[in-house]
C-alpha positions, -999 to +999 in steps of 0.1 A: -530-101+126-565-106+113-585-133+129-585-166+110-619-174+096-616-210+105-605-219+141-574-239+145-579-243+182-598-276+183-603-282+220-639-285+233-627-264+261-623-234+238-655-213+240-641-187+217-609-183+198-593-150+209-584-126+181-550-132+167-546-095+161-522-082+187-523-045+184-512-031+218-514+004+232-525+023+264-561+033+268-552+070+271-531+068+239-560+052+221-586+077+232-564+108+224-552+098+190-566+082+159-545+063+134-534+086+106-526+115+129-491+130+125-493+154+154-493+129+183-469+100+180-475+070+203-450+072+232-469+055+260-464+019+270-480-008+291-477-007+329-462-042+331-435-056+353-414-083+336-390-107+353-373-139+340-367-164+368-334-183+371-350-214+355-360-193+324-397-187+331-408-153+318-434-136+340-454-105+330-477-087+355-501-059+345-519-044+375-554-031+371-572-022+403-606-015+389-622-048+399-611-076+423-606-101+395-575-115+377-567-132+344-539-157+344-524-169+311-497-195+305-482-198+270-460-228+261-439-223+229-450-256+214-477-264+188-485-286+158-453-274+141-432-293+167-448-327+158-434-352+134-447-382+115-465-405+138-470-378+165-495-354+149-520-342+174-497-348+204-497-311+214-535-309+213-539-343+231-516-330+258-537-299+262-567-322+270-546-342+295-534-311+314-569-309+329-569-346+340-549-343+372-514-339+385-496-350+417-510-324+442-543-317+425-555-350+413-581-361+387-610-337+386-595-313+411-586-285+386-621-280+374-636-285+408-614-259+424-622-234+397-659-239+399-659-235+437-641-202+433-666-189+407-638-187+381-634-202+347-607-220+328-599-228+292-571-236+267-563-236+230-537-252+207-525-238+174-497-246+150-473-223+169-484-224+206-505-238+234-522-214+258-540-221+291-560-193+308-582-186+338-604-157+349-607-158+386-615-138+418-583-122+431-585-142+463-580-174+443-548-163+426-523-181+449-542-213+444-541-210+406-504-203+408-500-235+428-522-255+405-504-244+374-470-251+388-482-285+399-493-296+365-462-280+348-440-305+366-462-334+379-487-343+352-502-377+359-513-389+324-534-414+343-539-444+319-577-448+322-584-411+315-557-411+288-577-437+268-611-421+275-598-387+263-584-403+232-621-412+223-631-376+231-605-363+206-618-387+179-653-373+184-639-338+183-621-345+151-653-357+135-671-326+147-644-302+135-634-319+103-655-347+089-688-332+099-679-296+093-675-283+057-658-252+071-633-272+091-627-297+063-620-271+037-597-252+060-577-284+068-574-290+031-562-254+027-534-260+053-524-293+037-522-279+002-506-245+009-481-259+035-474-293+019-441-307+029-439-285+061-450-290+097-478-265+091-493-289+066-504-312+094-537-313+114-535-297+148-560-322+161-539-349+145-542-375+118-566-403+127-539-430+122-515-411+146-542-406+172-549-443+173-513-451+180-501-423+203-489-439+235-488-426+270-450-429+270-448-408+238-470-382+254-450-381+287-418-376+267-434-348+247-446-332+280-411-335+296-395-320+266-416-289+261-436-282+293-405-266+310-401-231+325-377-218+298-403-227+272-432-208+289-445-173+295-469-165+323-490-133+321-511-119+350-535-090+346-558-076+373-561-063+408-527-074+420-494-062+434-468-071+409-440-077+435-463-100+455-474-120+424-438-124+412-428-136+447-456-162+447-448-174+412-411-177+421-420-197+452-442-221+433-423-224+400-387-216+410-377-252+419-389-266+385-357-274+365-352-258+331-345-279+300-308-278+291-314-293+257-344-272+246-325-257+217-317-291+203-352-304+208-366-273+189-340-273+161-365-286+136-393-262+144-370-232+145-353-240+112-368-216+086-358-240+057-382-267+067-411-243+065-406-234+029-437-247+012-436-271-016-471-261-027-481-262-063-500-230-069-522-228-099-541-259-091-576-268-082-589-293-056-622-306-045-630-318-010-658-343-003-682-331+024-716-345+034-744-323+022-723-291+021-734-256+013-711-252-017-680-234-004-647-224-018-613-210-008-589-191-030-555-191-014-523-172-021-489-174-005-488-151+026-464-136+050-450-148+083-456-128+115-438-095+119-427-085+084-438-051+071-457-067+043-477-088+068-491-055+082-497-042+046-516-074+039-537-069+071-549-036+057-556-052+023-577-079+040-596-052+059-603-032+028-614-061+007-633-083+031-640-069+065-677-062+073-708-055+053-694-024+036-663-041+024-655-043-013-660-080-017-693-081+003-708-052-017-697-068-051-706-104-045-731-106-016-751-073-016-752-065-053-783-066-074-773-101-087-755-117-058-734-148-063-726-155-027-744-156+007-711-147+024-675-139+016-646-133+039-609-127+036-581-135+060-544-127+062-533-156+083-498-152+097-478-180+113-443-178+130-426-191+099-450-186+070-485-174+061-515-176+038-538-150+023-572-163+013-608-156+002-635-179+016-671-179+003-705-197+004-724-199-029-759-185-034-784-212-043-783-220-080-748-207-085-721-230-098-686-232-084-670-230-119-689-198-128-680-182-094-644-191-098-642-177-133-659-145-123-638-137-093-605-145-110-615-123-139-623-095-114-588-097-099-573-074-126-596-046-116-600-053-079-569-033-067-579-002-087-615-002-076-611-010-039-580+008-026-582+046-020-574+071+007-608+067+023-608+028+024-573+028+037-580+052+065-612+033+074-592+001+077-566+017+099-594+030+122-609-004+123-576-019+135-574+008+161-609+000+174-602-037+175-571-031+195-588-008+219-616-033+224-591-061+230-577-042+260-610-035+278-607-067+298-580-083+320-582-113+297-576-091+266-545-075+282-530-108+295-535-126+261-521-096+242-489-092+262-482-129+265-484-134+227-465-102+219-437-114+242-438-148+224-439-134+188-417-104+192-398-108+224-414-076+236-448-074+254-451-038+244-445-044+207-480-033+198-469+004+200-444-004+172-472-022+153-494+009+155-466+030+141-462+005+113-499+005+104-499+043+106-469+046+082-483+024+055-492+042+023-519+037-003-493+028-028-479+001-006-513-016-003-519-013-040-485-029-047-492-058-023-526-062-039-512-065-074-484-088-064-510-111-047-541-110-069-527-101-104-492-115-105-494-146-083-510-180-088-536-193-064-548-226-050-586-231-055-604-255-032-641-262-032-665-286-015-684-313-033-710-338-022-694-363-046-660-380-043-635-364-068-621-387-094-586-373-090-567-356-062-562-324-081-564-309-116-543-282-132 
C-alpha cells in the first residue's frame, strides 16, 4: 500500500514511519524480472522459518549472514480501532509505557541496555496495530528476547512515570495536531471520512480521554491485548533459525495465552461497525494557527487486500507520485502554478480505506478557486493521465520500492511481520506482485472514473479564522 502522507504513528520514539507498502519478493527474483514481463512468473519465496508456539505466539525468522546484526520486530494486533469512548489513546499511551520498566528490567533499563549494546529501539502505533522494533548486534539478541518477554508479561506501569508520561503525550498531541496544520487536517479527514466508526478516533487520543485514563484502565488494556496469541515476532539477520526459535520459546513459552481474546476483539473484528456514516459531498474548514493554506479532497477508499486496492495503488502512483506525475505537472510545475505541492495517497486499513489528494496553495491563490478548478478537471483527468506508459512506469516504481524495502534486515522483518498480520502469510508479497502485474489499463481507468467522476468527495481546508459552522453543503 502507498505510504500515507500524514503519519499516524504519533510516538516521539518514531524517527521515521516505515512504508505501509508491503510488496515482498526475493532479491534474485527482483533483479531478474521487471513487472510487466510475461516470460518469467514469480515463483521464489522468502527464506523464512515460521513456528507457532503452544501459547499462540507466531515467530518468523529470516536468516541473513551478510553482517553480524539483527532486526527484531514485535507486532501486537491492537490499535486505535480497539478503543472505545473514554479510552481513546490507550494503545498509544501503552506504547510509551512499554519503555518505562518491567519486573526484571526496571525503569530506564530498556534504553540503557540498548545504548550499551550500540543498538537502537523504537515503536509506532496506528489504527490497526502496535509495533516495537530493535536493530542490534547479533550478540545482544538473547538479551533482547529476554527483555521483550519480560515486558510482555510483567509491565510495571509505575505510577510516577505513568503521570509524567501523560504530560509527554499532551505535548505530543499539541505538536502533532494543534501546532501542525498537516496533522490537524489529517485528523479532521479521519474524523469526517470514518465518522461513527473506530477509525474516526484520534490515535493519540482525545484530550478529554487522556486526562481521565487511569492506571487500572491501562493495566486492563495491557492484560487483554499484550498476550502471545495476539502477537507476531519477526527476526531478520545473522542468526540460526532453530537456535533463535529455541531462545524465544524458552523466554516466551510460559506466558499464558488469552482464552477470551476472540470475545475481547469482537467489536474490532466486526466489519459492520466499520461502515462509515460519512456525508460525502460536503465541505469543512479547520482552524489552524498561521497555516500555509492546505486542502484535502477525500473519496471512499478500499480496505487492505482487495483487488481494487491494488488498482487504486497504481492510480495513486500515476496521478501523484513524484515530480513527473500528472498532478504535479498540471498544478505545481505548469506555467501558471496554483500549488507549491500536491500529493495523493491510497490509504488502506484493515476494514476500510480512503483515497485522497492533499495540496498546499501557492501564495495569492484562493481555496475556492483551487477547489473549483480541480473538481472541474476531474472529468478529463482519467483520459489524460492513464495510458500504457504511465501504467508501466507505476508498476516499475512499485517494484523498485519493494526492492529497496528489502535491502536491510529491518525492511525484511517489518515486511514479513505485517504481511503475516494482514494476510496470514509472510510470503504474500509474491501474490501482490502477481496482482499488480495483472492489472490492466482499463481496470485503472474504470477505478479512476468511479472515484473521480462518479463519486462525491469530502473537501477539507485550513483557515486562520474559526468557521461559523461545522460544515456546509
